[in-house]
N, C-alpha and C positions, 0 to 999 in steps of 0.2 A: 756313304760318298760324297766326293767333297764337289760343294757348291759354290756359286759366287755368294760373298758373304757371310759364309760360314766362317768361324773361328777355330783354333787348334793351335798347340803349341808347336812350335819351330824352333831348329837348331843351329846358334849362330855361333861363328868362332870367334870369340872376342879375346886377341892377344894369346893365343895359342889354346885356351880355355873353351871346350865347349859348353855352352848354355841352351835351355830352353826358355825361352819365350811366347806367351799368346799373341796371336796374328792374327789378322783379317783379310782373308783371301779376298780379291780384288777382281782376278783375273786370270782363265787359263789358256793355255794354247800346246796344242800335241806337238811333237817334234819326232817323228818317228815313232818308235815304240816307247816313248817317255813322254810324259806329260810333264809341264811347267807350272807353275803355281804363280802368279805376283801379289805380292803377301805384305802389308802395312802395319810394321809391331805396334800393339797397342799400347798405349802410351808414351812413343817415342815420336824423333819428327821424321816427317816423312822423307827427310833425304835419305835414310837407312833402307825407305822402301828397294826390294828386289825380287828378282825372280830365284825360284827354288824347284827344286823336283821332290820325287817322290822319296830319296832318302833321308832329307833332313824335315820331314813332318811327322807329327805323331796322330795318325789313326784313331788310337784307342780314346783319346780324350775332345773329341771332332764335336762342336757346339754350332746346331743349325741356326738359323737369321730366325730371328721371332717376327711373326706376322700383326703387322697393326691392327688389330680387330673393331677396334673403336674409332668413328670417324671423327672429324673436326668438329661437328657439328652437333656430333651427341655426345659431348663429353660432358661429364656431372660436374658440379662445383667443386666437390671432393677433390675429384682427379688434377682438376686446375689449379686448387691451391696448393697442391703436391708436388706442381712441377712449373717453378718459376720461369721457364722459359716461355709459357703461356702466360704472363700473367700482365698484361696489356693495360694500364693505367689510366692516362690519358693520350689523346693523338689531335694534334696541330695541323691543319694543312695549309701553305701560304702556297697558294698557285701563282703569284705572279714571280717569284724566283723559283719556282720549281723545288723549293725544299719542304723536305718534310722532319718536324721535329716530334719527337717520340718519347715521352717520360714513361719511363717504366722500371719495376723494380727486378735486382740481381739479375740484369740480362744487357749484354749490349744492344745499342741502338739498330744495327742490321739485323739481328733477329727479330726483334720488334717488329721492324716494318716488314719484312718476309712473313710473319706470319699474320700482319692484321690485311696485308695485301691478297694471303692466300681465304681468308675468312670472308671480304668483301667482294674481291675479285677486281683490284683497283688495277687501272693501270696509268701507265702516264704518256702524255701528248709527247711524240717526238718533235724536236725543236733543234735547232740548229746550237750546238756545243761550243760557247765561248769558253767556260774553262772548263779544266779537267780533273778528275780526280783518278788515281791508280790502286785505291784500295779495290781488292779482292772479293767479292762477293761470297757469302755465306754457300749458297747453293751452285757447290761445285758440279760439275755432270762428272760421268764416271768416267770418260776420255780423259779430263787431266789429273784426273787422280793417277793415273800411271804414265812414267819415266819414257819417251816414245823415241831420246838419240842416245844413243849408246855413248859417244867419245867426238868432242870437239877438238878439233887442232888448231889453233890460231898462234901463229908466229912460232916460237920454240918451244910452247908449249901443247899436251895434250892434257883437255880437262876433261873430268868424268861430271856431266850435269845432274843436278841432285833433285829437280824440279821436271815438269813437263814445260815443253816450250812450242809453241803454234807455229813451228818451220813447216814449210812444205810438207804433205805427207810421204811424198816420192822420196825426200831423203830419210825417211826413218826406217828405211828397208840397207841402208850402206851402213857398214861398220863405222866408219870415220865421217864425217863432216868437215870439210876445211872451209875456213874462215881467211879472209883475207887481213893482216893486218892493222892496215893501214884504213881500207874503206869497210870494214867488215862485211862486205859481200861474202857469200857463202855459196859452195860449188859442192861438187859429189865426188870429186877424186883431184887428186894430183896432180896430174896432165892437168885439167880443166885448171887449177890454182897457179899452174907456171904459165898457162896461156892469159891468166887474168892480170899477172903481176909485170909480166911482159908490157901488157897495156896501162895500168894503175900508173899516177901520176902522184898521187898524193903519200906524203911524208910526215903527215902530222893532221889532225883531225880537221876538219872544215870548217872553220871558224875564227874567232877574234881571239889571239891569244894575250890575257888580259891578266895573268901571272906569270912570274920567271923568276926562280931564284935557283941557283945552283943547277942540278940535272932535275928540276922540278917546274912542271910549268900546267897552266890551267888554262883551258880553250873554253870559250860559250859559243854553242851552237842553238840555233833559233830551229825548234822544231817545223815549222813553215819552210824556213828558207832551205833546209838538208832534213828534208821528210826520207830521202832513202836512208841518207846516214843515223838517223836518229830514229827508225823501224829498226834498222838490223842492230844497234846497240839495245832496242827493247826486248830484241829476240833474244838477243848472249846474256841479257840481264836476266829474263824470266829463267831460265834454265837454273839460276840460285838465289832466284826470290820467289817464296810462296805465300806470301802475304800481298802481294801486288799483282796486278792483271796487266794484260799489254794493251794498249789502244794503238790502231793501226793511223787512228786521227793526231797526229804531234803535234798538229800547230797549236796550241796552247801551251804547249810545256818550251823552257830552256833546257838546255841540259849542258852541264860543266865538267867536262873530260880531265881529268887529270893524268898525265902522261910522266915516263922518265923516259929523258935525252940521250941519246948515244948516238956514235958515229953513221949510226943505218940511220934514224931518225927518232921520232916522237910515238914510245910504246906505250899503249893505254894500258891502267893499272887500275882505276877505278872510275868512278863517278858517280854524281847525283844529277837530278830535276827537276824544275822547279817550276810552279806556276806563274803564268807573264801575272795571271790578276787571283789571285786569294783571299775570299771573301773572311776566312779562317785564320789570317795570318801565319800560313804554311812555309818555311823556308825550304823544304825537301818533302820531295813527292815519292820519291824512289831513290834507294842511295845503295851503294855497292862495290866493294874491293873484289877485284878478279883474285879465288882460292890461289894463286903461287903468289898473290903480294900480302895475302892477309897475316895478322901476329906480326907484322913489321912496323906498325905506328900509322899506315896509310889510310886506317879507318879513322880514327881522331884529326886526322889532318884535313879528311873531304869533309869533317864535322865543322872543325875549326873553322875553315872557309866559306860555308855557308852562313854560320854566326856572322862572320865577318863582314860578309853582303850587307846582312840586314841590319848591323852596326853603320854601314854607309847610310841606308834607306834610313836608319834613324827609328827603328822601330823590333820588339823584340821578335824572336820565330820559334818556329815549333815546327819538328815532324810531321807528317799525315800517318796519322795514326790506322792500323795497328801496325806496330813493331814486331821485325822477325826476332826471334830469341838472340841470335847474333847482333842486333841491330839495337836492341836495348841494352845488352850489355855495355857497347862501345859509346850509345848517349849516357848511359847513365854513370860510366866514368869518366866521360867528359863533364859531364856536369859535376859532377860532385869535385873533379878538379878546379874548374871555374871559380867553382861558388868558395870553395873553402878557400884558393888564392887570395880572393878579394877579401873577405870574413877576417885570414889571419893578418893581412897586410893593414886595417885597420886599427887606427889609434884615436885614445879618448880624447874629447874636446878639453880643452883649460876649463876644471870644476869638476870634470865627471872621472866618475874611479873606472868606469868599465866603458868601452866603444860601443857608440847604441847605433842601428839601424833598422829599417822597416823592410818590409819582403818587397814594395816596391821600388824599393831606393837599391837594392839587388838585381831584381831587374831591368832597370834601367842601366844601371852597371855593366850587367854581362849580357844584355838582351835574348836572355833566358824567358821565356810566357811564365805566368806565376805559377798555373798549375805545377809545371816542371821544376820548378825550384820548388815548392812547398813540398813535394812525391820525393823529390830527392832529400832533402832536409828529415823529411818522416823516415825515406829507409836509412837516414844513417843515424835514426834515433836522436836526433841533435835540438829536438824541440822539445822545450820543456814547462808546465807551467809555474810560475812561481811569484808568491807575494801577489795575485792579482795579473798578471802579464806573462807572456811568452817570451821568454828569453833562450838565446841559444847557446847550450856551452860544450866547449871542446875539448876534449880529453888529450893526455899525453899521447894514447896511441893512437889515436884520429889525425892528429898533427904529424905524429912521424911515420902514420902509413902516407898521409900525403907526400910528403919531402920523398919517401922512396918511391912512390907512383911518377911524381913530376921529375926526378932522375933519369928516369927512364927513358923520357920522352926527347928522343934526340931531334926530331923534325918541329919545327913549330912555322906557322904561317906568319910572315913579316910584311906587316900592314904597308909598310913602304914601297913595296914589291907587285902590289896590287892596284893596275891604272885601270878603272871600272867607276862608270857615271849610270845611275838604275835611270832606266828609261818611264815614262808615264803611259802605259800599256792602254789605259782607258781612252786615251787620244786618239791610240790609232784604229 
């Protein structure tokens, strides 16, 4: 018998070829005489989760969920040593800033905090939120693991959501949710959308246009002044972002919306959000290019724009972690191109055989945080230890690959077209 939490092989159609993959059953529902199962394919991204019927499951190889026999308080030292997720070394508490620093081996800070709070039943007193984080917590509930929206129509596109998004529950029963492409208001039918469009006066995001070159424009939107638009934008973005959570309290954030202009107006392409005050020097909280516009260079343009703002602010920036799989690929590609372009352009000073530069100088010139610079150089295997010092070695293959990558980038941010002055939010 199939129950929630069990695992079994599920048949998938991959480019015309049927293949079996192990999947976990997250939910079940009956439709007439048939039973449907919502499954998550093990070791695959959650955006591939789907509803399947009985014909696609193999009942002969079902794996029932294992029951947790040992309580958390009675675990032996041996069991703890074999489970790195439960090894907390030191915990520091700083109640003044309400931050929790956890030194932990072979695990993420979030998992460590969740484990510690479970053992000691820790609680954090509620306080007004002056800054915000959009990092999703590890302990997601059962509801948020299941896609709730079937299809979204925005403008001339129909989009199939990848993940759960907390739209009102009454919208989940409709086959299509319709969005106004100007204000992003959601309605249940085309008739309701047509009535709304007859009254909607917007033809561009409700903020200040701070950049325009050719048909590309960027608008800066304050999450406090334009709360309704910011919330609707977050709801739409959550359909395609798994590692970020949604806050209806958008006050601590600024939203930079990228649009493409035509005779009808400024159409949404993508956006990134940013904390007004970030203690960790985050220059991006969430970043998204809508699926119809992906693989066209817009993602790198958004990233380049975020670093252009950091350059004007005069400090190095980094995106809030963790990044999604697609986000990490885009950032790593941008960091690689930016760092290699700067290094290849270096020239030796008089009397030197080779040009010299430090990691700190790379950070200053590119506005990329030190840990991102180091991780990129290590990923490319460019750092070597030679005669008592670290050197960067660029092979011909790396240089040729960089030139090919840069030749494909048709769109670039022109800093001369950016009209923006950073604000000191601590004084407001």
